[in-house]
N, C-alpha and C positions, 0 to 999 in steps of 0.2 A: 615457553614450553616447560621450564623447570618447575613452575608452580603446578602445571597439569600433571607432570610426573610425580610430584610430591603428593598430590591428592590421590592419584591412582595408586601410588605406593601405600598410602594410609588405608585406602579402601580394601586393597588386596590383603594387607596385613590383618585388618580387623575381621574380615570375612573368613580368612584362613584360620584365625584363632578360634572363631566360632565353629568352623567345620571340625577342627581338631578336638574340641570338647565333645561335640555330638558323636564323632566317630569313637572317641575313647570311652564315653559313657555307654554307647551301644555295645562295644566289644566287651566291656566289663560286665554288662548285664548278661551276655551270653555265657560268660564263665562264672556267673554268680559271685562276683566280687562285691563286697559291701559298699554301699553308697558313701559311707564315711571315708573309706580308703580312696574311693573315686574323687571325693571332694577335696581331700588333702593332697592328692597327687595329680590326677588328670586335669581337673578343673583349675587347680592352682597353676599348673604348667601352662594350660591353654590360655588363661587370662594374662600370663606374663610372657607368652611366646613372642608377641611383637617386640617387647623390650629386649628379649634374649637375641632374636635374630638381628635386630638393628645394632645392638652393641657388638655382637659377634662380627657382623659384616663391616662395621666401622673400624673395629680393631684390625681386621685382616686387610682392609684397604688403606691402612696407614692413617686413620683418623681417631687417635685415642681420646681426644677431647669430646668427640661425639659419643664415643663408647661410654665414657665415664659420665659425661653430662646428661646422657639419656637416663641413666640409673638415678643419679642424684636429683635431677630435675623432676623425674617421674615420682620419686618418693615425696618431694616437696609438694608437687601438684596433688598427689593423692590425699595428703592431709589437709593442706591449706585451701586448695581449690575444690576438690571433690567433696570432702566432708563439710567444708564451709558452705558451699552452694546447696548441698543436700539438707544441712541443718536449717538453712533459711527457708527452704520449702516445707520442711517438717522437722521439729526438734527430735533429736536422736537419743533414745535411751542407750546406755552403754552397759553391757554385761560385765559383771565384776571379774569374770574369768579373763576378759580381754585386757584388763588393767593389771591383774595379779600375775598373769603368765605371758600373754602375747606381747604386751607393751614392753616388759623388761627384756624379752628376747629381741624385739626390734631395736631397743636402745643398745643392748649388748652387741648386736650385729653391726649397728652403726658405729659404735665406739671401736670395735675391732677393725672395721673398714678404715676408720681414721688412723688407727695405730699402724696398720699395714701400709698405709699410704705415706708414712713419714719419710721414707727414702725415695719418694716420687715414683714408686713402681709397685704394682700388684703382681707378684711373681707366681710361677706355677704352683709352688708348694703352698702358697697362701690361698690360691684358688681351690686346691685340694682340701685344705682346712675348712674353707667355706662350705664345700659340698658335703663333707663329713658332718658338719654341724647341721646342714639342711636335712640330711637323712635322719639324724638324731631327733631333730625337731618334729619331723613328720611321724616317726615311729612313736615318739612320746605323745604326740597329739592323738594319734589313733588309739593307743593304749588307754590314755586318759579319758577319751570320749566314747570308748567302745560301748555300744548300746545293746539292743536286742539281738541275740544270736539267731533267733528264728525269723529273721527279716524276710519279708515277702519281696520277690523280685518281679518287676513288671516285665512283660514281654517286650523286647526291644523292637523299634520300628524298622531298623535296618538288619539285614542278614550279616553274618560274619564277613562275607566277601565285600559287601557294600561298606561296612564299617572300616575295613582295611583300605578300601578305595578312598574313603573320606580322609583317613589319616595321611595317606600318601599324597593326595591332592593338596591337603592343608600344608604339609611339609614343603611341597614344591612352591605353593603360593607364598608361604612365609619367607622362603629364600629369595624369590624374585621380587616380592613386595619390599623386603628390607633393602635389597640391592638398588631398586628404583628410588626409594626414599632417601637413603644415605647419599647416593649420587646427586640427587636433586638438591638436598640440603647443603652439600658442599659447594655446589655451583651458586646457589642463592647467597651463601655466606661470602663467597668471592665477589659476587656482583655488587653487594652492598658494602663491601669492606668490613664486614662483621666477622669476628672470629668463629671458628667451628665450635668452640666451647659455648658461646652464647646461643648459637643455633641449637646445639644439643640440649642445653639447659631449658630452653623455652619452646621453640617450635616443635622439635622432635619429641621432647618429653611430653608436651601437651598432647600431641597426636597419639602417642602410645598409652596415654592415660584416658583417652576417650571412652574405651569400654567400661572402665570403672565409673566415669562420670555419667554416662548414659544409663547404665544399669542402676546406679544409686538414685539418680533423679527420677526415673520411672518408678522404682520401688517406693520412693517417698510419696510421689503423687498418688500411687495406689494404696498408700498407707500399709505397705508390706515391709516390715522391718527385718526381713531375713538378710538383707544386705546391710550389714551393721558396721560399726567402727572396727570390730574384730576382723571382718573381711578385708578392710583396707589395710589394717596393720599386717595381716597375713600376706597381702600382696607386696608390701614394703619389705618384709622379711625375705620373701622369695626373690625380689629384685636384687638384694645384696648377696645373699648366700647362693642363690641359683644362677642368676644372670651374670653377676661378676665372677662367680665361681667357675662356671663353664667357660666364659670368655677368657679369663686369665689362665686357665689350664691350656687352652688352645694357643694363646699368645699372651706374653707379658704385656700389661697395660701401663703406659706412662701416665703419671698423674702430675699435672702442672701445678706450679705454686699457687696460681689463682684458684684452682679447684680445692687445693689443700687448705689454704688460708682464708678462703671466703665461702665457697659453695658448701663444703662439708660442715663448716661451722653453722651455716644457716640450716642445713638439713638436721643437724643435732638439736639446734635451738627450737625449731618448729616441732620436732618430735617430742621434745620436753614440754613445749607449750601445750600440746594436746593433753598431756597428763594434768597440767595445772587447770586447764579449762573444764575438765570433767569432774573435778573435786566438788563436794566430798564423795568418797568412794561408794558409800551406802546408797546415795541418791544420784549416782553418776548420770549426767545427761548433757548433751550438747544443745543448748537453747539457741533460739534464732539470733540473739545478740552476739552469742559466741561464734555463730556462723559468719556474721558480718566482720567480727574481729579477724577470723581466719582469712577471709577474702581480702581484707585490708593488708594483712601481713603478706599475703601472696603478691598483691599489687606492688607493695613496697619492695619486695624481693626482686621482682622482675625489673622494676625501675633501676635498682642498684646494679643488677646484672648488665643492663644496657649502658648504664652511666660509667661503668668502670673503663 
């Protein structure tokens, strides 16, 4: 039954995240909020909502390894698995802005995460610092990318009432979906004698990365490159600053030595590997062979996680 609960939890989480985005976009259209602001806030939050609710639920239920493992594993999956698989389907051009601004922010957030974790605890004040940095990143992104002030707003499909209903239903779904998933993951870990850290880094992290994987794969097959390396980097930034920020403000998160000395090192190394793979900057591109390299790295990472 635990596997059934796990699948149901994933389905509820993913569909609820989609509902949250639809409701948020419809509501913003009614109030004529720029699509740029919506993209940086509502959609970023919506796509990272599964990670947020899973980590928050895990921390509150006394499973810090799942809370931390979900974020670290999701970031590793986004780069090595999602970008790797997508690049194999269709080589990905990389916008210079993603490397000149977004990638340094992601690396900076990752290094700050590593620094904060040195005492084996992400504390409330550190979570507040993450959230302040997230707000600053969003504001700077909006100001830097501000486009046409005479933007035309499409008439939303949903009324204000229906948009609010979607947001409320999505929030409820995210809560119960996360609760089901975390509970099932803990039981599966106990059943196989596997640590919650391993389950969080692999099974749970893969599940919460499914939206990025599905969206990127479909976009590649349709040769629509709107889903770019920059979007994945943005998701990783939100996972650290937003998901860890909110979770650690609500409850301090214990960071085990295994996470500190192994998992975070891998996350940093894979993040840096991405930069090396897209060089030179003027012709930055993730070719198919680079996609295979990323998949090989991800497979190696998962092997060592289970081998420990």
